[in-house]
C-alpha positions, 0 to 999 in steps of 0.5 A: 426565461426565468426557468432556464436561469433556475435550471442553469443555476441548479446544474452549476450548483450540482457540478460544484458540489459533486467535487466536494465528495469526501474520500476516506483514507485508503490503506493497503498492504502490510503495515510493518513496524521498524522493530519487527523489521530489525528482528529479521535476520539471515538464516531465519525460517519462513515460519519465523518471518511470517510470525514477525511480519505476517502473511506477505502481500504478494505471493508470486507463483513465479518467484517462490523464493521471494516474499514481498511486503508492500504498504501504502496509505493515501488520504483523500485524493492526494498521492500516497503519504506512506509507502514501504516495500520490503522483499525477503528472499529465501534459499530453501526454507531460510532467509538469504537476503532482505531488501528494505525500503525498495522504491514504489511507483511515484505515481501511486 
């Protein structure tokens, strides 16, 4: 009988400690500074945008005229604390539209 109690207590302790596993902060995407975003203007070339913002996070083969810069940071098991989605649209090789702070999925 005491062996069963020890086994049950060991199992319970293991289950409790399994929920205490550390999860490192998760950062995904392009971290964009506001000062860099403010410098993007209509009429800039793709090279100039890439120089300021870096390589876009999403390179969609179906939308060659749009670059999406997505960033989010999650700490532990919490929902994302920092989220940002910026889309830059091109007409040929020049910027035609900039959409800042687009809405990301709230479940992210």
